[in-house]
C-alpha positions, 0 to 999 in steps of 0.5 A: 355601542348598545341601545342603552348607551345610544339613548344616553348619548342622544339624551346628553346631546339633546340637553347640550343642544337645548341649553346652547339654543336657550343661551343663544336665544337669550343673548339675542333677546338681550342684544335686541333690548340693548340696541333698542334702548341705545341707538348705536348710530346716535351718540349724545356724548359725541354730539356734546363734544362736537358742540364743544369743538364748535365753540373751541375750533382750535382744540386739537386734543378735543378734535382727536377725542372726537375722532376716536369716539367716532371710530369706536361708535362705527366699530360698535355698529358693525360689531352689532351687525356681526353679533346678530348674523353670527347669533342667528346662524348659531341659533339655527345650528343649535335648533337643528342639532336639538331636533335631530337628537330628540328625534333619534332619542325618541326612535331609540326609546320607542323601539325597545318595546319594554312593557311600561310600569308607569300608571296611566296618569304618569304616562299622561303627565309625561306626555303633557310635560314633553309638550310643554317643553317642546312648546317652551323651546319653540317659543324661545326659538321663535322669539329669538329669531324675531329679535334677530330680524327686528334688530337687523331692521333697526340697524338697517332702517333702509330695508323696510322703507315704504315705497310711494309707488311700485312699477311693474317689471322692476329690474333693480332700477325704477323706470318711468316714461320720459317727457322731453320739453325742448327750449324754444327761441320764444321761451321767455328768459327768467328775470334775475334778482341778485341774491334771490329768486326770480322776480315775481315768482314767489321764490320760484316754486319754493312755496308753489305746488309741484304739479303747478310747476310742471304745468307751467313748464309744459305750457312754456314750451307750447307754441303760441298761434301765429308765432314761428318757433325756431328751435335752437340746434343742440350744443355739441356733446362733451369734448375734452376742450369743453370739459376743461373749459368748464367745471362740470363735475365734483373736483372739476374735469373728470374728477381729477381736481385740476382746473386749467383756469388762471388769474385766480385770486389767492386772498380774500376776506368775507368780513371786509368784502375784499375780493368778494364779487358777490354772495347769496344765501343758500335756500336749502342745505346740502354738502354737494359742491357746485358745478359750472357750465358757461354762465351757470352754476348748479347745485342741490339742497334737501330736507326730509320733505323736499329735494331741490335743484338750483341754477345761478347766474355765475356773474351776478349770483342771481337765482335763475330757477329752482326745481323740485325733484318730486313725483318720481315713481319708486321714490320712498314715501319716507326718506332714508335715515342719514347722519347730519354730516351727509344728509340727502343732498351730498352727491355733486351734480353733473352738467354738460352743454344740454342738461344737468343731472342730480342724484339724491340720498333717496335714490332719486335721479333727475335731469333738467335742461339749462332752462329748468325744464324737466327731461327725465327722472327715476329712482335707482332703488333706495340706497341702504347706507347708514350715513347716507349716499354721497357718491357723485356723478360723472358724465362722458360719451353721452352717459351718466356714470353712477357708483352705487355701492350699498349694504344691499349690493353694489353695482356701477352703471351708465345711463343715457344722458339724453333719456335716462335709460340704462346703457349698461350695468355691472354688479360689484362685490364690494361693501358700501362706499362713499367715494366718487368715481373718476375718469383716467385716460390710459393709452388714449382711452378713458377708464372709469375708476372706482374705490370701495372696500376692499377693491380699487377697480377700473371699468370700460366706459363703453361696455361696463366690463371690468378691466382690472381690480386689486384688493387693497383697501379696508374700512369705510371708504370716503376719499375718492381716488386720483390719477397721474403719472401712469398710476391710480392712487387710493387711500382711506383712514385706518387703512393705507395709501397705495399706488397702482399701475393704471394699465395692469392693476398691479400695486406698486407701493403702499404707505400708512403715514398720513391718511385721509378720511373724507377729502380726496387725493390730489395728483399734480406734477409728480406729487401726491397731496393728502388732507386729513380730518386731523388738520394736516396737509401732507405731500408724497412722491407719487411714483414711490409713496415717499413722504416729503412734507407736512403742514399743520393747519387750524382745522380738519378738512372735508373739502378736497385739495384742488389745483388752479392757476398752478396753485394748490387751494384747500379750505378747512372746515372752519372756512379758512383757505390755504393757498400753496405753491405746489412743490417738494417743500411747503410754500404757503402763499396766503391764507384767507377767512370766509367767516363760515364753515365749509365742507364743499370743494371750490369751483373755478372759472377764468378769474373767478373762484366759487365756494359753497359755505354752510349758509352762502354761495360766494364768488371771489375774484380780483 
């Protein structure tokens, strides 16, 4: 190939690369303008349909239309992210080819050395023209690159949050000095007022300054001259017996959804008061389920400006204390954007005989003792999550275990329950997940089980070492896994349901007949139960995945099915509860109405059932 042909070819390549780069730049700019004018996460049509469904909760056709529209909205969101990333790579490729072609073309032209017949003014015009072309191309490329960055930031608002305070030595988790406030025998017990805040506390800090609250807390733990302080011995660490006796995490002991308590009522009615022991108004909204230890119930609530932890007397419903999660280094000055069905208080708390720990959608995690004294707090890094963080906490062997799967990277770690310091941390190669971890006892040893896209994985709770992992899942994973009969079970809507050997991680079976979107799986007595958002409770043979039966309900499920008193309890989003005898045939015992919407999973104690509704906390008993 002679020089003239090379010049011709390089000119053609440069023209093609220039046109390609300009087109990609234009498409990225148009994509940015389109997304800026129409937020893919906010659908007015979907909101309108949801309002219609609230007025007509039994309209199954409308329910299915909402589900399909929601799925399309999610797909549009991820398609937008894919288009931005792909366009950025194509733009970079085209720009590199264009620069290289122009450089080679220029060298070839100037190496020929032919005398130029152009007039001086023509040469100057040609150079000026080349400069304008180069400047225009540079402007297009820079503008398109900026549009790609701005569009990605618009779709992922968590990445640019301004932090309230930077801490030196940041290693991915914000560390703070830990202040301990030990309860004393002389510390006054808070007065109790049924259904409201402690007497004489002006809503126990709801209107008080957070710094004032901390000063009062610290003063309460200081010895008064002339008094003798008899410190209470610390309660024992978690044992299998104490975990079974209480309901210390989401879905009860080890997150399994099975309670050992009995004498639980099967029927109640909020309108008439039948079997309603008490109810109390919830001060601040949240989707987390209550947790219980001895005589105390704990839960959290949040708004954009405040995050609160509440403690209630489970016998009377009186609020014993409430504390704000504030003044935490690294906590974002502006909370991350979340959807209305997740919010900033979706993760359930975890509690033992000494402390209660809460996690919020801001990444703030905080621990209190049972009297409300703040023990430690830190920020784990603001979770990049387009719906909001919802994975609940677990506690065992003196450690608080956190599944932290986000768009900016995934990890699982354990914090020392007494201090909040990191005991171990393990990176994960997963996408964002909304599922909560569970503990599975395999050959006498507990494994930490996590579910996300694309894997179901097991970890050693002492070291964080991954024991096994199997790629079996897809989509936006919300339901938590289950364990029993030697298998771990996982499922997700628009994906599949699987049974995996808990020792080897080998998949034993799969099925896609009925799949949950939010409610977690439940294993009991050789059977696997699945609750769907399209109002079906289904039962499968756990060992094989064989479908056994289905039961159509009045509304879909966010609340997970649970076992107590050898009965299966499940509550749909309208607040209607269904109680079944577990078995290979559907055996409905009773249905009950709460009178308000329910998204949380119920909590059990001996002879008692506690339900967090949308507005009230209920105690139900015979």
